[in-house]
C-alpha positions as CSV (number, residue, x, y, z in Angstrom):
1,M,23.8,3.6,20.5
2,E,23.7,6.0,23.5
3,R,22.2,4.9,26.9
4,L,18.5,5.5,26.9
5,P,16.9,7.2,29.9
6,V,13.8,5.3,31.1
7,Y,11.3,6.9,33.5
8,H,10.2,3.6,35.2
9,N,7.8,2.4,37.9
10,P,8.7,-1.1,39.0
11,S,5.1,-1.9,39.9
12,C,3.9,-1.3,36.3
13,S,3.8,-4.3,33.9
14,K,4.1,-2.0,30.8
15,S,7.2,-0.4,32.3
16,R,8.8,-3.8,33.2
17,G,7.9,-5.0,29.7
18,A,9.6,-2.1,28.0
19,L,12.8,-2.8,30.1
20,E,12.7,-6.4,29.1
21,I,12.5,-5.4,25.4
22,L,15.5,-3.1,25.8
23,A,17.4,-5.8,27.5
24,D,16.5,-8.4,24.8
25,E,17.6,-5.9,22.1
26,G,20.9,-5.3,23.9
27,V,20.1,-1.6,24.4
28,D,21.9,0.1,27.3
29,H,19.6,2.2,29.4
30,D,19.4,4.2,32.6
31,V,16.4,3.6,34.9
32,V,14.9,6.6,36.6
33,E,12.5,5.5,39.3
34,Y,10.5,8.7,39.1
35,L,8.5,7.9,42.3
36,R,11.7,7.7,44.3
37,V,13.3,10.7,42.6
38,P,10.5,12.8,41.1
39,P,11.4,14.8,38.0
40,D,11.8,18.5,38.5
41,R,10.1,21.2,36.3
42,A,12.8,21.1,33.7
43,A,12.7,17.3,33.3
44,L,8.9,17.4,33.1
45,Q,9.0,20.2,30.5
46,R,11.4,18.1,28.4
47,I,9.1,15.1,28.7
48,V,6.0,17.1,27.7
49,D,7.9,18.8,24.8
50,T,9.4,15.5,23.5
51,V,6.8,12.8,23.7
52,D,4.8,12.0,20.6
53,V,1.4,12.7,22.2
54,P,-0.6,15.7,23.5
55,P,0.3,16.8,27.1
56,A,-2.9,15.4,28.5
57,E,-1.9,11.9,27.6
58,L,1.0,12.0,30.0
59,V,-1.5,12.0,32.9
60,R,-2.8,8.7,34.2
61,Q,-6.6,9.0,34.8
62,D,-6.8,6.1,37.2
63,R,-8.2,5.5,40.6
64,R,-5.7,7.9,42.2
65,F,-6.8,10.7,39.7
66,D,-10.4,10.0,40.8
67,E,-9.5,9.9,44.5
68,L,-8.0,13.4,44.2
69,G,-11.2,14.7,42.6
70,L,-9.5,15.8,39.5
71,S,-11.1,16.6,36.1
72,A,-9.4,15.7,32.8
73,S,-10.6,18.9,31.3
74,D,-8.3,20.8,33.7
75,Y,-5.1,19.1,32.4
76,T,-4.9,19.7,28.7
77,T,-2.1,22.2,28.5
78,S,1.6,21.7,29.1
79,D,1.7,24.0,32.1
80,A,-1.3,22.4,33.8
81,V,0.1,18.9,33.2
82,I,3.6,19.9,34.6
83,E,2.0,21.5,37.7
84,L,0.0,18.4,38.4
85,L,2.9,16.0,37.9
86,L,5.1,18.2,40.2
87,E,2.6,17.7,42.9
88,H,1.5,14.2,42.1
89,P,4.3,12.3,40.2
90,E,2.4,9.1,40.6
91,L,0.0,10.3,38.0
92,M,2.6,10.3,35.3
93,Q,2.0,7.8,32.5
94,R,4.9,5.3,32.2
95,P,7.3,4.3,31.0
96,V,8.7,7.3,29.2
97,I,11.8,6.5,27.2
98,F,14.1,8.9,25.5
99,R,16.5,8.5,22.6
100,G,18.1,11.7,21.6
101,E,15.4,14.3,20.8
102,R,12.7,11.7,20.6
103,A,10.6,10.1,23.3
104,V,7.7,7.7,23.7
105,I,5.3,6.6,26.4
106,A,5.8,2.9,25.9
107,R,2.1,1.8,26.2
108,P,2.1,-0.9,24.9
109,S,5.6,-1.9,25.9
110,E,6.4,-2.6,22.3
111,K,6.1,1.1,21.4
112,V,9.8,1.3,22.7
113,L,10.8,-0.4,19.4
114,E,9.9,2.9,17.5
115,L,13.0,4.5,19.1
116,L,15.3,1.7,18.0
117,D,14.7,2.1,14.2
């Protein structure tokens, strides 16, 4: 099996849990700490195009989202989500894990197992 890219935030328990599952399954992976090295437009486009959910689900609607005074209704399209995440990568849902032309947001962490079938 190829090495799986994992967009990871070390402070996120779901992200750490997904990495643990990959390690337990013996799956090689490459960690991308997206807060240290934010994804560019092309990487975000690939994520939006590949994850198995609507683009809006890639945006964390958490305290930071509220602090910024954002409205979920403004971030339903791929373009709007990409623009938002270029400016505020901390709002990206995580972890995002790729295997070939498939990707999941591993929330819950066990969702990563869908890629290992």
